[in-house]
Kinemage of the C-alpha trace (Angstrom):
@kinemage 1
@onewidth
@group {chain A} dominant
@subgroup {mainchain}
@vectorlist {calphas} color= white
{ca met a 1} P 21.925 -46.872 13.202
{ca leu a 2} L 22.896 -45.718 9.724
{ca thr a 3} L 24.818 -42.506 9.101
{ca ile a 4} L 24.089 -40.089 6.246
{ca ala a 5} L 26.810 -37.689 5.126
{ca his a 6} L 25.202 -34.691 3.429
{ca ser a 7} L 27.563 -33.021 0.961
{ca ile a 8} L 26.767 -29.358 0.276
{ca his a 9} L 29.222 -27.074 -1.474
{ca ser a 10} L 28.315 -23.970 0.586
{ca tyr a 11} L 26.441 -24.286 3.850
{ca pro a 12} L 24.456 -22.763 5.365
{ca lys a 13} L 22.961 -20.257 2.900
{ca val a 14} L 20.035 -18.038 3.793
{ca thr a 15} L 18.372 -18.796 0.432
{ca glu a 16} L 18.574 -22.562 0.913
{ca gly a 17} L 16.936 -23.066 4.278
{ca trp a 18} L 14.926 -25.939 2.802
{ca ile a 19} L 18.088 -28.064 2.918
{ca thr a 20} L 18.284 -27.607 6.682
{ca thr a 21} L 14.569 -28.442 6.963
{ca gln a 22} L 15.177 -31.763 5.204
{ca ile a 23} L 18.075 -32.618 7.487
{ca arg a 24} L 16.282 -31.668 10.689
{ca his a 25} L 13.194 -33.719 9.847
{ca gln a 26} L 15.020 -36.927 8.934
{ca arg a 27} L 14.684 -38.367 12.401
{ca arg a 28} L 15.679 -42.003 12.033
{ca trp a 29} L 19.365 -41.992 11.070
{ca ser a 30} L 22.457 -40.182 12.273
{ca gln a 31} L 23.567 -37.277 10.064
{ca val a 32} L 26.546 -35.049 9.397
{ca val a 33} L 27.066 -32.223 6.906
{ca trp a 34} L 30.267 -31.886 4.872
{ca ser a 35} L 30.812 -28.523 3.234
{ca gln a 36} L 33.684 -26.965 1.311
{ca tyr a 37} L 32.574 -23.482 2.364
{ca arg a 38} L 31.059 -22.870 5.790
{ca arg a 39} L 29.473 -19.510 5.042
{ca asp a 40} L 27.661 -18.739 8.282
{ca pro a 41} L 27.407 -20.286 11.757
{ca pro a 42} L 25.853 -23.756 11.376
{ca pro a 43} L 22.280 -24.316 12.589
{ca glu a 44} L 22.107 -25.323 16.222
{ca gly a 45} L 22.328 -29.052 16.788
{ca leu a 46} L 23.738 -29.960 13.358
{ca ala a 47} L 27.239 -31.366 12.936
{ca val a 48} L 28.853 -29.413 10.090
{ca arg a 49} L 32.418 -30.238 9.079
{ca ala a 50} L 34.634 -28.388 6.629
{ca val a 51} L 36.256 -30.429 3.871
{ca pro a 52} L 40.027 -29.994 4.301
{ca gly a 53} L 42.361 -28.886 1.530
{ca arg a 54} L 41.979 -26.171 -1.051
{ca pro a 55} L 38.257 -25.678 -1.714
{ca trp a 56} L 38.894 -22.778 -4.092
{ca leu a 57} L 40.082 -25.172 -6.793
{ca ser a 58} L 37.602 -25.583 -9.615
{ca leu a 59} L 35.990 -28.954 -10.192
{ca gly a 60} L 38.212 -29.605 -13.201
{ca glu a 61} L 41.371 -28.709 -11.269
{ca ser a 62} L 40.285 -30.889 -8.371
{ca leu a 63} L 39.757 -33.896 -10.635
{ca arg a 64} L 43.037 -33.350 -12.478
{ca his a 65} L 44.868 -33.407 -9.163
{ca gly a 66} L 44.615 -37.055 -8.148
{ca tyr a 67} L 44.489 -36.211 -4.451
{ca tyr a 68} L 40.940 -34.924 -4.576
{ca pro a 69} L 39.163 -37.981 -3.063
{ca trp a 70} L 41.805 -38.239 -0.369
{ca arg a 71} L 40.706 -34.923 1.095
{ca tyr a 72} L 37.695 -36.817 2.448
{ca gly a 73} L 39.654 -39.632 4.086
{ca gly a 74} L 39.704 -38.093 7.540
{ca leu a 75} L 36.006 -37.264 7.390
{ca ile a 76} L 35.115 -40.794 6.356
{ca arg a 77} L 37.240 -42.358 9.072
{ca his a 78} L 35.746 -40.011 11.667
{ca asp a 79} L 32.074 -40.138 10.653
{ca arg a 80} L 31.944 -43.606 9.042
{ca pro a 81} L 28.970 -42.803 6.783
{ca asp a 82} L 26.847 -45.518 5.225
{ca val a 83} L 25.600 -43.335 2.375
{ca leu a 84} L 26.599 -40.044 0.744
{ca leu a 85} L 23.762 -37.636 -0.028
{ca ala a 86} L 24.854 -34.852 -2.372
{ca his a 87} L 22.683 -31.757 -2.650
{ca phe a 88} L 22.620 -30.621 -6.324
{ca ala a 89} L 23.875 -32.723 -9.227
{ca asp a 90} L 27.110 -30.775 -9.743
{ca glu a 91} L 28.030 -31.382 -6.109
{ca ala a 92} L 27.240 -35.072 -6.666
{ca tyr a 93} L 29.640 -35.214 -9.600
{ca arg a 94} L 32.275 -33.572 -7.416
{ca leu a 95} L 31.644 -36.289 -4.831
{ca leu a 96} L 31.627 -39.188 -7.318
{ca pro a 97} L 35.384 -39.974 -6.955
{ca val a 98} L 34.860 -40.137 -3.184
{ca ser a 99} L 31.976 -42.563 -3.620
{ca gln a 100} L 34.134 -44.624 -5.973
{ca arg a 101} L 37.193 -44.610 -3.732
{ca trp a 102} L 35.386 -45.844 -0.621
{ca gly a 103} L 32.608 -47.839 -2.258
{ca leu a 104} L 29.833 -45.806 -0.663
{ca pro a 105} L 26.395 -45.491 -2.265
{ca leu a 106} L 25.698 -41.996 -3.578
{ca leu a 107} L 22.258 -40.401 -3.524
{ca val a 108} L 21.681 -37.175 -5.462
{ca arg a 109} L 19.104 -34.565 -4.428
{ca cys a 110} L 18.229 -32.401 -7.456
{ca tyr a 111} L 16.643 -28.963 -7.130
{ca gly a 112} L 16.442 -26.908 -10.313
{ca tyr a 113} L 19.345 -25.424 -12.222
{ca asp a 114} L 21.175 -28.743 -12.002
{ca val a 115} L 18.552 -30.379 -14.244
{ca thr a 116} L 17.733 -27.366 -16.442
{ca ser a 117} L 20.581 -24.947 -17.217
{ca leu a 118} L 23.536 -27.079 -16.037
{ca pro a 119} L 23.163 -29.753 -18.768
{ca arg a 120} L 23.493 -26.972 -21.369
{ca gln a 121} L 26.917 -25.943 -20.090
{ca gly a 122} L 30.111 -27.366 -21.560
{ca arg a 123} L 30.648 -31.017 -20.727
{ca trp a 124} L 27.975 -31.271 -18.115
{ca leu a 125} L 25.552 -33.416 -20.079
{ca ala a 126} L 28.280 -36.035 -20.517
{ca arg a 127} L 29.198 -35.749 -16.849
{ca leu a 128} L 25.575 -36.285 -15.880
{ca gln a 129} L 25.452 -39.431 -18.017
{ca arg a 130} L 28.313 -40.856 -15.960
{ca leu a 131} L 26.538 -39.821 -12.785
{ca phe a 132} L 23.363 -41.571 -13.973
{ca ala a 133} L 25.352 -44.788 -14.385
{ca leu a 134} L 27.214 -44.694 -11.083
{ca ala a 135} L 24.955 -43.034 -8.516
{ca ser a 136} L 22.488 -45.156 -6.581
{ca gly a 137} L 19.507 -42.850 -6.930
{ca phe a 138} L 18.196 -39.387 -7.722
{ca val a 139} L 15.635 -37.656 -5.505
{ca val a 140} L 13.370 -35.126 -7.213
{ca glu a 141} L 10.720 -32.707 -5.971
{ca gly a 142} L 8.032 -33.567 -8.482
{ca pro a 143} L 7.132 -35.503 -11.641
{ca ala a 144} L 8.233 -32.803 -14.088
{ca met a 145} L 11.745 -32.831 -12.658
{ca gly a 146} L 11.790 -36.627 -12.749
{ca his a 147} L 10.780 -36.695 -16.397
{ca arg a 148} L 13.587 -34.253 -17.206
{ca leu a 149} L 16.142 -36.602 -15.699
{ca ile a 150} L 14.736 -39.609 -17.524
{ca ala a 151} L 14.735 -37.681 -20.822
{ca met a 152} L 18.453 -36.987 -20.294
{ca gly a 153} L 19.178 -40.676 -19.846
{ca cys a 154} L 18.684 -41.408 -16.151
{ca pro a 155} L 17.283 -44.922 -15.598
{ca pro a 156} L 13.673 -44.557 -14.423
{ca asp a 157} L 14.224 -47.016 -11.577
{ca lys a 158} L 16.805 -44.652 -10.080
{ca val a 159} L 14.407 -41.699 -9.847
{ca tyr a 160} L 12.631 -41.218 -6.512
{ca leu a 161} L 9.914 -38.631 -5.894
{ca ile a 162} L 10.089 -37.008 -2.456
{ca pro a 163} L 8.759 -33.437 -2.366
{ca leu a 164} L 10.358 -30.759 -0.230
{ca gly a 165} L 8.608 -30.296 3.086
{ca val a 166} L 7.601 -27.094 4.829
{ca asp a 167} L 7.800 -26.555 8.571
{ca his a 168} L 4.210 -25.336 8.641
{ca gly a 169} L 4.143 -25.371 12.434
{ca ala a 170} L 6.502 -22.394 12.384
{ca ile a 171} L 4.321 -20.436 9.937
{ca pro a 172} L 1.333 -18.635 11.485
{ca trp a 173} L -1.884 -18.804 9.460
{ca thr a 174} L -4.065 -15.721 9.045
{ca ala a 175} L -7.369 -15.344 7.206
{ca arg a 176} L -7.118 -12.512 4.675
{ca his a 177} L -9.876 -9.896 4.430
{ca asp a 178} L -10.397 -6.580 2.647
{ca asp a 179} L -11.817 -3.703 4.664
{ca gly a 180} L -12.533 -1.738 1.498
{ca val a 181} L -10.319 1.178 2.549
{ca ser a 182} L -6.770 0.042 3.332
{ca pro a 183} L -4.215 -0.778 0.631
{ca ile a 184} L -4.366 -4.238 -0.908
{ca arg a 185} L -0.836 -5.527 -0.581
{ca val a 186} L 0.685 -7.962 -3.074
{ca leu a 187} L 3.919 -9.744 -2.153
{ca met a 188} L 6.572 -11.060 -4.537
{ca ala a 189} L 9.522 -12.974 -3.062
{ca ala a 190} L 12.186 -14.381 -5.371
{ca ser a 191} L 15.649 -13.649 -6.663
{ca leu a 192} L 15.558 -11.027 -9.404
{ca arg a 193} L 16.358 -13.350 -12.291
{ca glu a 194} L 14.622 -13.982 -15.581
{ca lys a 195} L 13.070 -17.314 -14.631
{ca lys a 196} L 11.142 -15.741 -11.736
{ca gly a 197} L 8.890 -13.855 -14.158
{ca his a 198} L 8.996 -10.401 -12.557
{ca thr a 199} L 8.782 -8.663 -15.925
{ca phe a 200} L 5.417 -10.263 -16.659
{ca ala a 201} L 4.191 -9.775 -13.105
{ca phe a 202} L 4.880 -6.041 -13.215
{ca ser a 203} L 3.187 -5.726 -16.617
{ca ala a 204} L 0.079 -7.412 -15.234
{ca leu a 205} L 0.110 -5.333 -12.049
{ca ala a 206} L 0.498 -2.126 -14.068
{ca thr a 207} L -2.724 -3.007 -15.906
{ca ala a 208} L -4.605 -4.122 -12.798
{ca ile a 209} L -3.829 -0.961 -10.825
{ca ala a 210} L -5.888 1.112 -13.249
{ca thr a 211} L -9.089 -0.443 -11.899
{ca his a 212} L -7.775 -1.285 -8.427
{ca pro a 213} L -5.917 1.845 -7.295
{ca arg a 214} L -5.425 0.545 -3.736
{ca leu a 215} L -2.811 -1.937 -4.956
{ca glu a 216} L 0.610 -1.805 -3.323
{ca val a 217} L 3.462 -4.200 -4.118
{ca thr a 218} L 6.362 -5.439 -2.004
{ca val a 219} L 9.383 -7.117 -3.608
{ca ile a 220} L 11.711 -9.274 -1.513
{ca gly a 221} L 14.865 -10.515 -3.205
{ca asp a 222} L 17.792 -9.221 -5.179
{ca gly a 223} L 19.673 -10.154 -8.301
{ca pro a 224} L 21.071 -9.069 -11.649
{ca leu a 225} L 17.750 -7.760 -12.996
{ca arg a 226} L 17.105 -5.294 -10.181
{ca gly a 227} L 18.085 -2.242 -12.257
{ca pro a 228} L 16.027 -3.132 -15.368
{ca leu a 229} L 13.014 -4.112 -13.251
{ca gln a 230} L 13.132 -0.873 -11.288
{ca gly a 231} L 13.294 0.979 -14.595
{ca gln a 232} L 10.237 -0.928 -15.850
{ca val a 233} L 8.284 -0.030 -12.712
{ca ala a 234} L 9.352 3.638 -12.766
{ca ala a 235} L 8.036 4.014 -16.321
{ca ser a 236} L 4.667 2.392 -15.521
{ca pro a 237} L 1.535 3.201 -13.497
{ca leu a 238} L 3.210 1.288 -10.639
{ca ala a 239} L 5.701 4.119 -10.066
{ca gly a 240} L 5.812 4.918 -6.365
{ca arg a 241} L 3.698 1.871 -5.470
{ca val a 242} L 6.465 -0.753 -5.183
{ca arg a 243} L 8.706 -1.296 -2.150
{ca trp a 244} L 12.057 -2.962 -2.868
{ca leu a 245} L 13.276 -4.671 0.300
{ca gly a 246} L 16.191 -6.610 -1.195
{ca ser a 247} L 17.347 -9.872 0.338
{ca gln a 248} L 15.760 -10.678 3.678
{ca ser a 249} L 16.114 -13.392 6.274
{ca his a 250} L 13.645 -16.257 6.284
{ca glu a 251} L 12.104 -14.885 9.473
{ca ala a 252} L 11.582 -11.509 7.797
{ca leu a 253} L 9.996 -13.193 4.791
{ca leu a 254} L 7.473 -15.036 6.956
{ca ala a 255} L 6.698 -11.819 8.819
{ca ala a 256} L 6.089 -10.041 5.506
{ca met a 257} L 3.727 -12.793 4.386
{ca ser a 258} L 1.518 -12.155 7.398
{ca gln a 259} L 1.183 -8.494 6.365
{ca his a 260} L 0.046 -9.051 2.771
{ca his a 261} L -3.135 -10.169 1.034
{ca leu a 262} L -1.953 -11.916 -2.151
{ca phe a 263} L 1.201 -13.655 -3.346
{ca leu a 264} L 2.443 -13.424 -6.953
{ca his a 265} L 5.153 -15.670 -8.438
{ca pro a 266} L 4.732 -16.352 -12.215
{ca ser a 267} L 7.843 -18.404 -13.058
{ca val a 268} L 8.969 -18.828 -16.688
{ca thr a 269} L 11.622 -20.687 -18.638
{ca ala a 270} L 14.513 -18.277 -19.193
{ca gly a 271} L 16.135 -17.681 -22.544
{ca asp a 272} L 19.128 -19.851 -21.590
{ca gly a 273} L 16.836 -22.732 -20.627
{ca asp a 274} L 17.014 -22.119 -16.889
{ca ser a 275} L 13.780 -22.869 -15.069
{ca glu a 276} L 12.526 -23.851 -11.639
{ca gly a 277} L 13.046 -27.524 -12.476
{ca gly a 278} L 10.661 -28.350 -9.684
{ca ala a 279} L 8.708 -25.636 -7.857
{ca pro a 280} L 9.723 -22.709 -5.626
{ca leu a 281} L 9.319 -23.685 -1.978
{ca val a 282} L 8.091 -20.177 -1.234
{ca leu a 283} L 4.788 -21.082 -2.919
{ca leu a 284} L 4.200 -23.697 -0.224
{ca glu a 285} L 5.175 -21.265 2.531
{ca ala a 286} L 2.814 -18.629 1.141
{ca gln a 287} L -0.077 -21.104 1.105
{ca ala a 288} L 0.784 -22.282 4.619
{ca ser a 289} L 0.503 -18.652 5.785
{ca gly a 290} L -2.971 -18.294 4.272
{ca leu a 291} L -2.043 -16.252 1.200
{ca pro a 292} L -3.963 -16.935 -2.014
{ca val a 293} L -1.286 -17.370 -4.683
{ca ile a 294} L -1.023 -16.583 -8.380
{ca ser a 295} L 1.631 -18.506 -10.283
{ca ser a 296} L 2.207 -20.180 -13.637
{ca val a 297} L 1.867 -23.519 -15.396
{ca his a 298} L 5.566 -24.192 -15.158
{ca asp a 299} L 7.507 -27.355 -14.247
{ca asp a 300} L 6.143 -28.790 -10.974
{ca ile a 301} L 4.313 -25.657 -9.808
{ca pro a 302} L 0.794 -27.060 -10.461
{ca thr a 303} L 1.606 -30.005 -8.161
{ca val a 304} L 2.430 -27.790 -5.161
{ca met a 305} L -0.807 -25.810 -5.555
{ca arg a 306} L -4.479 -26.594 -5.910
{ca pro a 307} L -5.250 -24.479 -8.989
{ca gly a 308} L -8.615 -22.806 -8.651
{ca ile a 309} L -8.824 -23.799 -4.972
{ca ser a 310} L -5.767 -22.446 -3.142
{ca gly a 311} L -4.673 -20.126 -5.934
{ca leu a 312} L -4.696 -19.443 -9.649
{ca val a 313} L -2.251 -20.291 -12.432
{ca ala a 314} L -1.632 -18.729 -15.829
{ca pro a 315} L 0.397 -19.927 -18.816
{ca glu a 316} L 4.013 -18.795 -18.862
{ca arg a 317} L 4.586 -15.227 -20.095
{ca asp a 318} L 0.817 -14.695 -20.547
{ca val a 319} L 0.250 -11.183 -19.202
{ca pro a 320} L -3.488 -11.042 -20.089
{ca ala a 321} L -4.020 -14.301 -18.192
{ca leu a 322} L -2.177 -12.888 -15.181
{ca val a 323} L -4.347 -9.767 -15.364
{ca thr a 324} L -7.457 -11.951 -15.403
{ca ala a 325} L -6.230 -13.844 -12.329
{ca leu a 326} L -5.453 -10.608 -10.492
{ca his a 327} L -8.834 -9.104 -11.384
{ca tyr a 328} L -10.625 -12.208 -10.128
{ca leu a 329} L -8.951 -12.143 -6.723
{ca leu a 330} L -9.159 -8.369 -6.372
{ca glu a 331} L -12.865 -8.398 -7.207
{ca asn a 332} L -13.648 -11.389 -4.992
{ca pro a 333} L -11.970 -10.697 -1.631
{ca gly a 334} L -14.567 -12.915 -0.007
{ca arg a 335} L -12.690 -15.894 -1.411
{ca trp a 336} L -9.343 -14.995 0.150
{ca ala a 337} L -9.955 -16.662 3.517
{ca glu a 338} L -11.421 -19.776 1.869
{ca met a 339} L -8.501 -20.135 -0.534
{ca gly a 340} L -6.043 -19.485 2.271
{ca ala a 341} L -7.601 -22.243 4.392
{ca glu a 342} L -7.438 -24.676 1.468
{ca gly a 343} L -3.801 -23.770 0.883
{ca arg a 344} L -2.895 -24.403 4.500
{ca leu a 345} L -4.648 -27.788 4.422
{ca his a 346} L -2.884 -28.688 1.168
{ca val a 347} L 0.527 -27.995 2.701
{ca thr a 348} L -0.083 -29.741 6.018
{ca gln a 349} L -1.454 -32.873 4.341
{ca gly a 350} L 0.948 -33.233 1.417
{ca phe a 351} L 4.171 -31.503 2.454
{ca asp a 352} L 4.638 -32.336 6.112
{ca pro a 353} L 8.419 -32.405 6.728
{ca asp a 354} L 8.306 -35.270 9.244
{ca gln a 355} L 6.418 -37.550 6.870
{ca leu a 356} L 8.733 -36.673 3.991
{ca gly a 357} L 11.740 -37.145 6.268
{ca asp a 358} L 10.514 -40.655 7.012
{ca arg a 359} L 10.309 -41.338 3.279
{ca leu a 360} L 13.905 -40.206 2.872
{ca ser a 361} L 14.917 -42.465 5.762
{ca asp a 362} L 13.232 -45.423 4.049
{ca leu a 363} L 15.039 -44.652 0.800
{ca val a 364} L 18.408 -44.467 2.546
{ca ala a 365} L 17.812 -47.864 4.163
{ca asp a 366} L 16.844 -49.395 0.805
{ca val a 367} L 19.880 -47.943 -0.965
{ca val a 368} L 22.313 -49.131 1.706
{ca ala a 369} L 20.822 -52.628 1.557
{ca lys a 370} L 21.383 -52.929 -2.202
{ca pro a 371} L 24.701 -53.550 -3.978
{ca thr a 372} L 26.230 -50.246 -4.978
{ca pro a 373} L 25.995 -49.880 -8.795
{ca his a 374} L 29.659 -49.056 -9.365
{ca pro a 375} L 31.000 -50.949 -12.401
{ca glu a 376} L 34.088 -48.699 -12.379
{ca arg a 377} L 34.865 -49.192 -8.720
{ca leu a 378} L 38.536 -49.861 -8.049
{ca phe a 379} L 38.282 -50.349 -4.314
{ca gln a 380} L 36.085 -52.581 -2.224
{ca arg a 381} L 33.809 -51.019 0.358
{ca arg a 382} L 35.463 -50.673 3.732
{ca thr a 383} L 34.441 -53.096 6.486
């Protein structure tokens, strides 16, 4: 029985429930979670341990103080992990001295900002180069994210494609219909940041409502752009037709999905280079619930949808194309149930968390069986 030590800077976080899904559905090996900040009560049944010491130190301060790897000594002696699995590349770099000190293979699970905006910050590109050389492997959600890593210098044979899974069994499916009288409800669920594309979504909705006056919009999520976005809506034909629910629990999000007809999420590359990196997991959850989705040709989004079958995609920042997609779905409600059924099938067949958990288990076994690629290692692996 192998043991995986998951390293997550802050855990658990309501916006990162997909990390818990991965852990729960890796059924073959023993697991423990190490976290510098235990934000909320840990999920039932998961062993979550706090990293001792002073977690408020910055990464640079931690590395300047030579004791940093030693903070993990007690955890390693207690849990005796066979592999370290860091969630996000910056957390992996934080964990690299620990991997070096104890000669443990290090796997890195990348998600988005860590392969898009992070390399543009300060010394991070150079830090990632060192991580590429010393880590045993990098797990990505889709091919676009993998190509980004390779373009930055990651050896192709260290890149492993394992999509994020969705616990579709916990998501009720409902066929969507239009009775011709009730409001047609469009749901948007994302943090209110530039890369989520709300500005373009609201512009398209403001045009579409002129010919489809039954449109109503619900926004779940919060963030730095809430004020400007509310101002945009107030000055448009959407005024009074948008509900702002702020941040919600995952359970509330799934409940909201069941009460809407369409899902809109047109991601873009932000001005600072930030992007999805892979694809928002909420697109898979929306399809699993039976919602036809409208999104964008952005990073790995086309690989988590069936464009034209389970939903529609438009080029980034292309408001007329988003309007066309909205008009098509609004004028063809007879397709909603069909597209919703195709979306559910797509998720259950390609993003089943148990199957993807088995793939992660296989990767862990392969990595542990290989010599750890640590040319700078000063210590031999413990026996």
